[in-house]
C-alpha positions in Angstrom: 0.0 0.0 0.0 1.4 3.4 -1.0 2.0 6.2 1.5 -0.6 9.0 1.8 0.3 12.0 -0.2 0.8 15.2 1.9 0.3 18.6 0.4 0.4 22.2 1.6 -1.4 25.0 -0.3 -0.7 28.6 0.7 -3.5 31.1 0.6 -6.0 28.3 0.6 -8.8 29.6 2.7 -10.7 31.0 -0.3 -10.8 31.4 -4.1 -8.4 29.4 -6.3 -6.3 28.2 -3.4 -9.3 26.7 -1.7 -10.3 24.9 -5.0 -6.7 23.6 -5.4 -7.0 22.1 -1.9 -10.4 20.7 -2.8 -9.1 19.2 -6.0 -6.1 17.6 -4.4 -8.3 16.3 -1.6 -10.7 14.7 -4.0 -7.8 12.7 -5.2 -7.2 11.4 -1.7 -4.4 13.8 -0.7 -4.1 15.0 2.8 -4.1 18.8 2.5 -2.7 21.6 4.7 -4.8 24.7 4.4 -2.2 27.6 4.7 -3.8 30.8 5.7 -3.0 34.0 7.7 -6.4 34.3 9.4 -7.0 31.6 11.9 -10.7 31.8 11.7 -10.9 31.7 8.0 -8.3 28.9 7.8 -10.1 26.8 10.3 -13.4 27.3 8.6 -12.0 26.4 5.2 -10.4 23.2 6.6 -13.7 22.3 8.4 -15.7 22.9 5.2 -13.3 20.6 3.2 -13.5 17.9 5.9 -17.3 18.1 5.7 -16.9 17.3 1.9 -14.8 14.3 2.7 -11.3 15.9 2.3 -8.6 15.1 4.8 -7.8 18.7 5.5 -6.0 20.5 8.4 -5.3 24.2 9.1 -1.7 25.5 8.9 -1.2 29.0 10.3 0.9 30.6 7.7 1.8 34.2 6.7 4.2 33.9 3.8 5.7 37.3 4.6 6.8 36.3 8.1 9.9 34.2 8.8 8.7 32.9 12.1 5.3 32.0 10.8 6.8 30.0 7.9 9.3 28.2 10.2 6.4 27.3 12.5 4.4 25.9 9.5 7.4 23.8 8.5 7.8 22.5 12.0 4.1 21.6 12.2 4.2 19.6 9.0 7.4 17.9 10.0 6.0 17.0 13.5 2.8 15.6 12.0 4.0 13.8 8.9 7.8 14.0 8.7 7.8 15.0 5.1 5.9 16.9 2.4 5.0 15.6 -1.1 3.4 18.7 -2.7 3.8 22.4 -2.1 1.5 24.8 -3.9 2.7 28.4 -3.6 -0.7 30.0 -4.3 -0.7 33.0 -1.9 -0.4 36.3 -3.8 -1.6 39.9 -3.8 -2.3 42.4 -6.6 -1.3 45.6 -4.7 -2.7 48.8 -6.2 -3.3 47.2 -9.6 -2.7 48.6 -12.2 0.2 50.9 -11.1 2.2 52.5 -13.9 5.9 52.0 -13.5 6.4 55.8 -13.1 3.9 55.8 -10.2 5.3 52.8 -8.4 6.8 53.6 -5.0 9.4 51.3 -3.3 6.9 50.7 -0.6 4.2 49.5 -3.0 6.6 47.4 -5.0 8.2 46.0 -1.9 4.9 44.9 -0.5 3.9 43.0 -3.6 7.3 41.4 -4.0 7.3 40.3 -0.4 4.3 38.2 -1.0 4.5 37.2 -4.6 8.2 36.5 -4.9 10.1 36.6 -1.5 7.2 34.8 0.1 7.5 32.0 -2.4 11.2 31.8 -1.8 10.7 31.9 2.0 8.1 29.1 2.0 9.9 27.0 -0.6 13.3 27.1 1.2 11.6 26.2 4.5 9.8 23.2 2.9 12.6 21.8 0.7 14.1 19.6 3.5 10.6 18.0 3.9 10.1 17.7 0.2 13.5 15.9 -0.2 12.1 13.2 2.0 9.2 12.5 -0.5 9.4 9.8 -3.2 7.7 12.1 -5.7 8.1 15.8 -4.6 6.2 18.5 -6.6 6.2 22.3 -6.3 3.7 24.5 -8.1 4.0 28.3 -8.2 0.9 30.3 -9.0 1.8 32.7 -11.8 -0.2 34.4 -14.5 -0.5 34.9 -18.2 0.3 38.5 -17.4 3.8 37.4 -16.4 4.8 36.3 -19.9 7.2 38.7 -21.5 6.4 37.1 -24.8 2.7 37.9 -24.4 3.3 41.3 -22.9 5.3 42.3 -26.0 3.0 40.7 -28.6 1.0 43.3 -30.6 -1.8 40.8 -30.8 -2.3 40.6 -27.0 -4.0 43.3 -25.0 -3.5 43.0 -21.2 -5.2 46.3 -20.6 -3.6 49.1 -18.6 0.2 49.4 -18.1 1.3 47.8 -14.8 4.7 48.1 -13.2 4.1 46.1 -10.0 2.0 43.0 -10.2 2.9 41.9 -13.7 6.7 42.2 -13.1 6.3 40.4 -9.8 5.0 37.4 -11.6 7.7 37.6 -14.2 10.2 37.6 -11.4 8.5 34.6 -10.0 8.8 32.8 -13.3 12.5 33.4 -13.3 12.8 32.1 -9.8 10.9 29.0 -10.8 13.3 28.3 -13.6 16.3 28.6 -11.3 14.7 26.4 -8.7 14.1 23.8 -11.3 17.8 23.9 -12.3 18.9 23.5 -8.7 16.3 21.1 -7.3 16.7 18.4 -9.9 15.0 15.8 -7.7 11.9 17.9 -7.4 9.5 18.8 -10.2 8.7 22.5 -10.0 6.5 24.4 -12.4 4.6 27.7 -12.6 0.9 27.8 -13.7 -1.6 30.3 -15.1 -5.1 29.8 -13.8 -6.8 32.0 -16.4 -9.1 35.0 -15.8 -10.9 33.7 -12.8 -13.8 35.4 -11.0 -12.4 36.1 -7.5 -12.1 39.1 -5.1 -8.6 39.4 -6.6 -10.1 41.1 -9.6 -13.5 42.2 -8.2 -15.1 39.0 -9.6 -14.7 40.2 -13.1 -13.2 37.0 -14.5 -15.1 34.6 -16.8 -13.8 31.4 -15.3 -14.6 29.8 -11.9 -12.1 29.2 -9.2 -12.6 25.5 -9.8 -11.6 26.0 -13.4 -8.6 28.0 -12.4 -7.4 25.3 -9.9 -7.3 22.5 -12.5 -3.8 23.3 -13.9 -2.2 23.6 -10.4 -3.8 20.2 -9.4 -2.5 18.6 -12.6 1.1 20.0 -12.1 1.0 18.9 -8.4 0.2 15.3 -9.5 2.6 15.0 -12.5 3.9 11.6 -13.4 7.6 11.0 -13.1 8.1 11.7 -16.8 6.3 15.1 -16.5 7.9 18.4 -17.2 9.8 20.7 -14.8 10.8 24.3 -15.1 7.9 25.3 -17.3 4.9 27.7 -17.3 1.5 26.1 -18.1 -2.2 26.7 -18.3 -5.1 24.4 -19.0 -4.4 24.5 -22.7 -0.7 23.6 -22.5 2.6 25.4 -22.4 2.6 29.2 -22.0 5.6 31.1 -23.5 7.9 32.8 -21.0 
């Protein structure tokens, strides 16, 4: 009998993160619900358990070193390893913000969650992932991150933005470098699509469940699956 798969999803108390946890849980995975707010995190985990998912709350603020260290310690104490890490937590900041209007404070806040937070959590969890027989990391990116699409005359991403979009481009670059270093761990970035969440004022045309599909697929890749790539539900997205 194979070991139970253990996953941790950051920012999982609502939206796409919640649906990623639900999707993994539907496959029989034990899922840690990473969230900053204890009440919302506990409520999300309880709701998932009511739906038959083996879910547990993990207090986790990706911008806080102590919180991240405590989360890693909790997973280690309870399971001794981690099989799947989904770095889903992210913020838009004051989106869109033109580059000429971006202040160091605004840029720093977005980067601290969208990039530094991913590095902070990933580095804390790598020792646990190394104990897994099939470790997977998924970083939540965006089509807006693609320099190829940003510079294509056929693609219109709307207003110019010098904070959120570059933060996800930075995340893509970090993902590639992790994939080169962590050769025993499959690590990819994903684009959920234009999903209706509070992130965009519920303007998207896809559901959170739709947006979660690609992350779930990358989190459960076969051993011959890709690493170091950017993907959406249709396939490979150009960097």
